[in-house]
Structure formats: structure tokens, C-alpha cells
N, C-alpha and C positions, 0 to 999 in steps of 0.2 A: 278464678279460684286461687285463694291464698295458699302458700306453702303449708301452713299449719293444718288447714282442712284437708289438703291433698294427703299429707302424711298421716293424719288421723284416719282417713278412709282406708288407706293402704295398710295401716297397722291393724285395723279391724279385719281386713281380708286375711292377713297373716294369722290372726287369732282364730278365725273361723276355719281356715285351712288346717291349722294345728289341731283343733278340736275334732275335725272330721278324720284326720289321720290317726289320732289317738283312739277314736271310736273304732276305726277299721282294724287297728292292731288288737283290739279286744274282740274281734270277729263281729263287730256291729257295722254293717255296710250301710252308710248313709248317702252314698253317691246318688242313687235314684231319688231319694228323699230331698236332697239338696239341689237337684237339677233346676227346678223352677226358680229358686233363689239365685243360682249362678246365672241363669238366663236373664233374670231381672237386672242383676248387676252389670252384665255385659251390655244389655240394652241401654242402661243409664250411661255407661261410659261412652257408648257410641253417640249419645246425644251431647256429651261434654267435649269429646275430642274428635278431630278429623280422622279420616281413615288412616293417614300416615301416623298421626299421634297415637291412635289406638294400637297400631302395629308396634310402635316403640314401647308403649306401656306393656303390652303382652310379652314382648321380647324380654323386658326387664323383669316382669313378674315370673315368667315360666322358664325362659331359656337361661337368663342370668341367675335365676333362683331366688329372687326376693321373696316370693310367696312362702318359701320354706324358712325364712328368717336368716338365711345365710347366702351371701352372694358368692357365686362361683368365680374365683379369680382367673380361671382359664377362659371364660367366656368374655369376649371383648368386642366393643364396637369402635370403629375407626372413622375418622373424617380425613379426607385428602386435602392438604393445603395447596395453595397456589404453587408452591415449590415441589409439588408431588410427594410431600412428606406425609406419612401416616401419623395422625395424632389420635390417641385414645380418647374417647368421649364416653360419657354416661357410666362412670365408675361407681356412683352411689345415688341415693335418692335425690339429694339436692341438685346434682348434675342432671338427672332425668328431668326434674321439674324445670330447671333453667333451660334445658334443650327444648322442651315442649313450649315454653313461653317464647324463646328467641325465634323459633320457627313458626310461630303462630298456629300451633296445633290445638290450642283450646278454641272452641267455637265461639265462646263469648268471654270477654274479659271483665272482671269485677270493676265497676265504675268508681270505686273508692280511690 
């Protein structure tokens, strides 16, 4: 999957989440209504990413806060280097994408 498609999909998820939140603030509860849609999306991601890749995606979306459109600067992921130094990883969407690619977390790679 190319980065532009990856970003487009995640931007649409942000938009859908914002719409659902806005409706909820108007006392319109769409959570049950959207459950099948959300399950479908989760199933599709599980076909695209390995289990580890899916965990990183979910961490970025929900823990780091990308799904809200604002990343939480307090939530960080680190990688330990050979010198036992902690290096922050996955600070933004391009870094998430690169991390998923580098670690072969996509189940299939575009043959282009």
C-alpha cells in the first residue's frame, strides 16, 4: 500500500469519527448503528496488516490519538538502540507508515 492511499484511508476514518462524535454531542447515538461498519474496517485492516502491525496502527489511532485529529504529545513509543539508548519512534503518520514498512507489517507489498 502506498503512503498516499494509507493516509487517505486514515483521513476518512478521522472524518467518520468526527461525524459520529458530532452526532453524539447532539444527543444522537450512532455507536450501535456504526458497529458493523467499524467491525468491517477492523476486519479489513487485519487482512492488510500482521497482528503486530495492527497493534501499532491501533496504538497510533486510539492511544496516540490520531483518530481525533490531534496527536497526544505525551504518548510516546520508544525503541532501544544497541547502546541501550531510548529513541522515540512513530511521532507522526509518515513515521508510522515507514515503521510498518520497515518491519514488514504489511501482509502484501504493492508490486509497483
